[in-house]
Structures are given as C-alpha cells and as structure tokens.
C-alpha positions, -999 to +999 in steps of 0.1 A: -054+163+886-044+137+913-080+118+907-067+110+867-038+098+878-051+074+900-081+065+880-058+060+851-027+036+877-064+016+886-075+012+847-035+000+843-038-021+869-073-036+864-059-040+824-026-058+839-046-082+859-067-089+828-038-100+813-026-115+838-052-146+834-052-148+792-043-184+790-024-203+759-044-233+750-026-261+756-015-282+731+000-316+737+004-349+721-004-385+733+018-418+719+026-450+734+050-455+708+088-451+708+093-453+672+058-432+665+034-402+673+004-414+682-011-444+698-004-472+683-024-513+681-005-532+716-003-572+714-009-590+756-008-628+765-035-644+764-024-646+803-005-624+819+006-594+818+016-561+797+032-528+803+020-499+784+037-468+783+018-438+772+038-405+765+022-371+770+044-343+755+040-308+759+035-288+727+028-254+735+001-237+758-003-230+792+026-249+811+002-258+842-024-275+822-035-311+834-044-340+810-065-367+826-060-402+800-093-423+803-090-461+793-122-475+780-141-501+759-121-534+776-140-564+772-144-587+802-110-611+808-090-574+805-090-551+833-062-523+829-043-502+861-046-478+863-077-474+842-069-434+844-049-410+851-039-371+853-007-351+852+006-319+838+029-326+806+053-341+796+050-372+813+051-406+815+022-431+826+026-472+827-008-489+824-005-524+828-028-547+814-034-582+829-056-608+813-065-645+823-070-667+798-088-644+775-103-661+739-071-645+716-084-622+688-089-582+679-103-560+707-111-525+699-104-505+731-100-461+732-082-440+754-094-401+764-073-373+771-089-345+790-081-312+796-094-280+810-096-262+780-099-282+748-122-310+737-118-344+746-096-365+726-100-398+716-073-422+701-088-459+693-065-488+690-065-526+690-055-548+719-042-579+697-046-612+723-015-635+714-005-669+728+010-666+763+052-676+741+049-641+721+082-655+700+053-687+686+037-662+656+070-670+639+079-701+643+077-719+603+086-710+576+091-670+568+091-644+538+124-621+544+129-594+524+161-571+532+165-533+526+206-524+524+217-510+493+196-525+476+164-547+487+161-588+478+134-616+485+143-646+504+127-679+520+139-683+557+123-704+584+121-702+621+120-731+650+114-723+689+143-727+717+128-718+745+103-693+757+110-651+736+134-666+723+137-682+676+163-694+657+157-681+626+179-694+595+184-682+564+186-648+583+193-616+565+193-642+534+227-654+542+218-688+539+210-719+558+236-722+579+231-684+593+210-688+624+201-659+642+187-660+675+163-636+683+154-626+719+114-612+724+100-593+748+066-601+753+058-571+775+069-544+752+064-557+714+100-556+707+131-579+695+168-584+703+195-601+684+223-598+712+263-599+692+265-632+682+278-655+650+257-668+627+282-688+611+311-684+584+328-661+610+295-635+604+285-616+636+254-597+634+234-578+663+204-557+660+171-549+674+136-544+664+098-547+666+070-574+657+032-572+649+011-603+647+020-613+614+052-590+608+089-590+622+109-561+612+144-560+628+181-533+622+207-549+622+247-550+614+265-574+598+302-583+599+320-609+580+354-620+590+374-596+561+356-565+581+331-561+558+299-548+573+266-548+565+242-519+576+202-537+569+170-536+577+154-575+576+114-575+574+097-614+582+065-624+578+044-654+581 
C-alpha cells in the first residue's frame, strides 16, 4: 500500500512539474504613434536628429518573455541609436535617428520584433526626409476644411515667422483677419496652437499632427459672446 501511495505522489509531482513548464505564448503590440496601434511613417530633418518612441505593449500570455526590436534597412546617411533593444513588455524605447545632409526623399525601413515563442514580426514604414524647418512644408497657399457640427471648405495661407512657427490666415475659415500662430515640434510630427486671440476677440487653442503634405488640428474657438466651436481643421498644400 505504501508503494502505491509513493507512486501516486510521484506521478502527481511529475504532473505538477509538467504543468508548471507550460506557459502561454506572449501576445504583444508594437506602435510608434499615440493615436494608432501600429508603426507609422516618420518625418525627420535632412540634417539633425529625430526621436521615435516605440511602445511594446503587453496584451496576454507569459509576462516574463522579452521582445527584441531591431531596426534595419536604413540608407547611408541615416544612423539610429540604438539599432536594437531587448526588454520585457510593456516598455517604451526611444530610437534616435541622426542625419547629415542626406537627400530629401522617402526611404523604406523596417523594424522587426523577436520573441522566444513566436516567429518574428516585421513592421515596414517610411522615413521621410524633409527640410530642417518642418513648418516650411506648409508655407504658402493652403486648402482648408473643417469638421464641426457641419463640414465646409475654404482657402487659407501660411507665412513662416521663424523656425517651427507659421502664421495661418483665415484659420478655420473665420476670415482673413483670423490669423493663428501654429507651433511645430519637428521631432515628434506634432503641432500646437497656444491659447491666443486670432482676431475680433476670438480665442483659439488646439493641437494636432502633420505629415509631408497635411496638417490636422483639433481646436476650440471661443468668441466674445462665449459661443464655443469644437472643430477639426485639415490643411493641405
């Protein structure tokens, strides 16, 4: 009888040991954009640096598995530091791209994620090399459109007022007297409108993003009577 009990205990111990070795496959997500869940194109100056934060988010599975990121395919003239990083999600790693008078254009690049339990996942994106002053992309005549309670289109124009700054006339379609100063962050493809009077007592504040040929700005405008517009303005060249 004792031998039977010992044998059963041994089998139970073995089964428990086997169960402990079984772990669920790590599921994760990789993104470099606050507003999206994947890898988006980036825009960097032809001479300078650009920081791309990459978020590796834990979704499910074994929480002890690491995810290694490797960036590849960069052309001569663009370097990134680090070019790889290994960590346990959830984590964010900042990859810093440095350029030195590289030709403006579009360069295909990839970032590959490796784990011990899955085949590698490769994410393709483009590195767009643009002028050092990113706000220069939109100097001149612009096509504007607004989406508030209803949508409408209008013409606007923008003038450079210094590095990373534009003065946009007819902002939001409020008239040529409505001039909004827009501040660009060339390192994060983002832009801001700090609270300001754009004319006739209308105060505007907002924030948004840009690509090589489009600005999208979510803003709030308040007129002297206290009437508020919450809108999304899109400007294209």
